[in-house]
C-alpha positions as CSV (number, residue, x, y, z in Angstrom):
1,M,76.2,308.4,80.1
2,W,76.9,307.9,83.9
3,Y,78.7,310.4,86.1
4,V,79.7,310.2,89.9
5,I,78.8,312.7,92.1
6,Q,80.7,312.8,95.6
7,V,79.0,314.0,99.0
8,R,79.1,313.4,102.5
9,S,78.3,309.8,103.7
10,G,74.7,310.3,104.8
11,D,73.8,312.9,102.7
12,E,73.3,310.8,99.6
13,E,69.4,311.0,100.1
14,T,69.4,315.0,100.7
15,V,71.6,315.8,97.7
16,K,69.5,313.6,95.3
17,S,66.3,315.5,96.6
18,Y,68.0,318.7,95.9
19,I,68.8,318.2,92.7
20,S,65.0,316.5,92.0
21,E,63.7,320.1,92.7
22,L,66.4,322.2,91.3
23,Q,67.6,320.7,88.5
24,D,65.6,320.6,85.1
25,K,64.1,317.1,84.6
26,G,65.2,317.2,80.8
27,T,68.9,317.4,81.4
28,Y,69.0,313.7,83.3
29,S,67.4,310.6,82.4
30,N,68.4,309.2,86.0
31,I,69.5,309.9,89.6
32,F,70.0,306.9,91.6
33,I,71.8,305.3,94.5
34,P,72.3,301.6,94.2
35,L,71.5,299.4,96.7
36,Y,72.3,296.1,97.7
37,E,70.6,293.1,99.5
38,E,72.6,292.3,102.8
39,V,71.5,289.1,104.7
40,R,71.6,288.9,108.4
41,R,70.4,286.5,110.7
42,S,67.5,287.8,113.2
43,H,65.2,285.2,115.6
44,G,66.6,282.2,114.1
45,K,65.9,283.4,110.4
46,N,67.7,284.9,107.7
47,R,66.2,288.4,107.0
48,I,67.1,290.9,104.1
49,T,68.1,294.7,104.7
50,F,69.0,297.0,102.1
51,K,72.1,299.0,102.2
52,K,73.8,301.5,100.0
53,M,76.3,300.1,98.1
54,F,78.6,302.8,97.5
55,P,78.3,305.4,100.7
56,G,78.9,308.7,99.5
57,Y,78.2,308.3,95.9
58,L,75.6,309.4,93.6
59,F,75.0,308.1,89.9
60,L,74.1,310.5,87.3
61,E,72.8,309.8,83.7
62,T,72.8,312.9,81.5
63,S,74.5,313.6,78.1
64,T,74.6,317.2,79.4
65,P,76.8,317.2,83.0
66,G,77.8,320.8,82.1
67,D,74.1,321.8,83.1
68,F,74.5,320.3,86.9
69,Y,77.5,322.7,87.7
70,D,75.6,325.9,88.6
71,T,72.7,323.7,90.4
72,L,75.1,321.6,92.7
73,R,77.0,324.9,93.8
74,K,73.9,326.0,95.2
75,I,73.1,322.4,97.4
76,P,74.4,323.2,100.9
77,K,76.0,319.7,101.3
78,F,77.3,319.0,97.5
79,K,80.9,318.0,97.8
80,R,81.8,317.5,93.9
81,L,81.2,316.1,90.5
82,L,84.1,314.3,89.5
83,S,85.7,316.8,86.9
84,F,88.8,318.8,85.8
85,K,89.1,322.5,85.2
86,E,90.0,323.5,81.8
87,D,92.0,326.7,81.0
88,D,89.2,328.8,80.5
89,D,87.8,327.7,83.8
90,S,85.3,325.6,81.8
91,R,84.4,322.4,83.3
92,F,85.3,318.9,81.7
93,F,83.2,316.2,83.9
94,V,84.6,312.7,84.0
95,P,81.9,310.0,82.9
96,V,82.0,306.8,84.8
97,G,84.7,304.3,82.9
98,K,82.9,301.6,80.6
99,D,84.1,298.8,82.7
100,D,83.0,300.6,85.8
101,E,79.5,301.0,84.1
102,D,79.3,297.3,82.7
103,F,80.4,296.1,86.1
104,L,77.8,297.9,87.6
105,T,75.2,296.9,84.8
106,S,75.7,293.6,85.5
107,L,74.9,293.7,89.0
108,L,71.8,296.1,89.4
109,N,67.9,295.2,88.6
110,D,66.0,298.1,89.4
111,G,69.0,300.1,91.4
112,I,69.3,296.8,93.5
113,M,71.8,294.3,93.7
114,H,70.0,291.1,95.0
115,V,71.2,288.2,97.0
116,S,73.0,285.7,95.0
117,Y,72.0,281.8,95.3
118,I,75.2,279.3,96.5
119,S,75.5,275.9,96.8
120,M,78.8,274.3,98.0
121,K,79.9,270.5,97.6
122,N,81.3,269.2,100.6
123,H,80.9,272.3,102.8
124,R,84.2,273.3,100.6
125,Y,83.6,273.8,97.1
126,I,81.6,276.3,95.0
127,E,78.8,274.1,93.4
128,K,76.5,276.5,92.1
129,V,75.9,280.1,91.8
130,V,73.0,281.9,90.3
131,G,72.6,285.4,91.0
132,P,75.1,288.7,90.6
133,L,77.8,286.9,92.3
134,A,77.4,284.3,89.5
135,K,79.8,286.3,86.8
136,Y,82.5,286.9,89.4
137,R,82.6,283.9,91.2
138,N,86.4,283.6,90.4
139,H,87.3,286.6,91.6
140,I,85.8,286.1,95.4
141,S,88.6,286.6,98.4
142,K,86.6,285.9,101.0
143,L,83.5,283.7,101.6
144,D,81.3,283.2,104.3
145,I,78.2,281.0,104.1
146,P,77.6,281.3,108.0
147,H,77.2,284.9,107.9
148,R,75.9,285.1,104.1
149,R,78.6,287.1,102.6
150,A,80.9,286.9,99.8
151,I,83.7,290.0,99.3
152,V,85.0,290.5,95.5
153,E,87.6,293.0,95.2
154,T,88.3,295.3,92.1
155,E,89.3,298.2,91.0
156,M,86.4,301.1,90.7
157,F,86.4,304.6,90.1
158,G,90.1,304.7,90.6
159,K,90.5,303.2,93.9
160,H,90.4,299.3,95.2
161,R,87.4,298.4,96.4
162,R,85.5,295.4,98.3
163,I,82.1,294.6,96.9
164,R,79.9,292.5,99.3
165,F,77.6,290.2,98.1
166,G,74.5,289.0,100.0
167,L,73.9,285.2,100.3
168,W,71.0,282.9,100.2
169,T,71.2,279.1,100.2
170,D,68.6,276.1,99.9
171,G,67.6,276.7,103.5
172,D,65.9,279.9,102.9
173,P,62.6,281.0,102.0
174,E,62.0,280.8,97.8
175,L,62.2,284.3,96.1
176,P,60.6,284.5,92.7
177,W,63.2,286.5,90.7
178,L,65.5,283.6,92.0
179,L,63.6,280.7,90.9
180,D,63.3,282.4,87.4
181,N,66.9,282.3,87.2
182,M,67.3,278.6,88.2
183,G,64.4,278.0,86.2
184,L,62.1,276.9,88.7
185,Q,59.6,279.9,88.7
186,Q,56.4,278.2,86.5
187,E,53.2,280.0,85.6
188,M,49.8,278.8,85.9
189,P,47.2,278.4,83.0
190,I,44.7,281.1,83.3
191,D,40.7,280.3,81.9
192,A,40.1,283.0,79.5
193,G,36.6,283.3,80.4
194,A,37.5,283.4,84.2
195,V,38.6,286.8,86.3
196,P,40.9,285.0,88.7
197,D,41.2,287.2,91.9
198,I,44.1,286.3,93.9
199,G,43.6,288.8,97.0
200,V,45.9,291.5,95.9
201,H,45.4,294.6,93.7
202,V,47.3,297.4,92.3
203,G,47.7,300.2,95.0
204,D,47.1,297.7,97.8
205,R,50.0,298.1,100.8
206,V,51.5,294.8,101.5
207,T,54.2,293.0,103.9
208,D,55.9,290.2,103.1
209,D,54.5,287.0,105.4
210,T,58.1,285.2,105.2
211,G,59.7,288.0,107.6
212,I,62.9,288.0,105.1
213,Y,62.0,291.8,104.7
214,G,61.3,292.8,108.4
215,D,58.4,295.3,108.8
216,T,59.1,296.9,105.2
217,V,55.8,297.7,103.4
218,F,55.7,297.7,99.7
219,S,53.0,299.3,97.0
220,V,51.6,296.8,94.3
221,L,52.3,298.4,91.1
222,S,51.0,295.3,88.9
223,V,50.2,291.8,89.5
224,N,50.9,288.9,87.5
225,L,48.3,286.3,87.6
226,A,50.2,283.9,85.5
227,R,53.1,284.1,88.1
228,R,50.9,284.6,90.9
229,T,53.6,287.5,92.0
230,V,53.4,291.1,92.3
231,S,55.6,294.1,91.4
232,T,56.0,296.2,94.2
233,V,57.8,299.6,95.4
234,F,59.1,300.7,98.7
235,T,61.1,303.8,100.1
236,L,64.1,303.7,101.7
237,G,64.9,307.2,102.7
238,S,64.4,309.1,99.6
239,V,65.3,305.9,97.5
240,E,62.4,304.2,96.0
241,A,63.1,300.6,94.7
242,R,61.3,297.7,93.0
243,L,60.8,294.2,94.4
244,E,59.1,291.3,93.0
245,L,56.9,289.3,95.6
246,S,55.0,285.7,95.9
247,A,51.8,286.6,96.0
248,D,50.6,283.9,98.3
249,R,53.1,284.9,101.0
250,I,52.1,289.0,101.3
251,S,49.5,290.4,103.7
252,V,47.5,293.4,102.3
253,V,47.9,295.9,105.4
254,G,45.8,298.7,103.6
255,T,45.8,300.5,100.0
256,V,46.7,303.5,98.1
257,R,44.1,303.5,95.4
């Protein structure tokens, strides 16, 4: 189940690193800091930056939360794991509610909430939404197309929260995963007798030529020849996140093979 660890905002990565060092890996399956893609305009282009969805929160997947109590007490910047104290001084740890977990699961892909594509009719009405926002389009409390953001208000972890969604439109560069969701991504036929080389390989370090992700350097994990895409990983602080990029719109800047 998922549990929430609360820390001081800005200390999420430090606490995550402490847990990774001190806690037996067999007692949990994952510990993560959810990110979302925020869109900002710079030098005439819309760019994507990665922000923490819930500053001050870590998410832990484990079936034995009690094993973490002693470890967390040893961490200097640890605040608290949501729990109740029993009469015998034992701790009953409170899991993330099913509705909250379902909500987060519907938004995240490999720990990231991607931007959502949106098109408007007569600049007034929502005509189409693709991506994380699609399921919650009827719950939008604020829509700001010029600044590429939408706000959805919801109850989460016992508090009223405003969840920000980054927006993408027809005038922005293509994103492989978004083309998939829109049914526009096509696979290229591959000659079984040939070994195609698209100029990028597992272990390469690459940057995105479109400038969408600024100077972020990605490490290539796998190459999909039929789709002409690469699966990559990048690091934000101590957070590792995965992203799919178009192989035709990247430059190799090094290798870690």
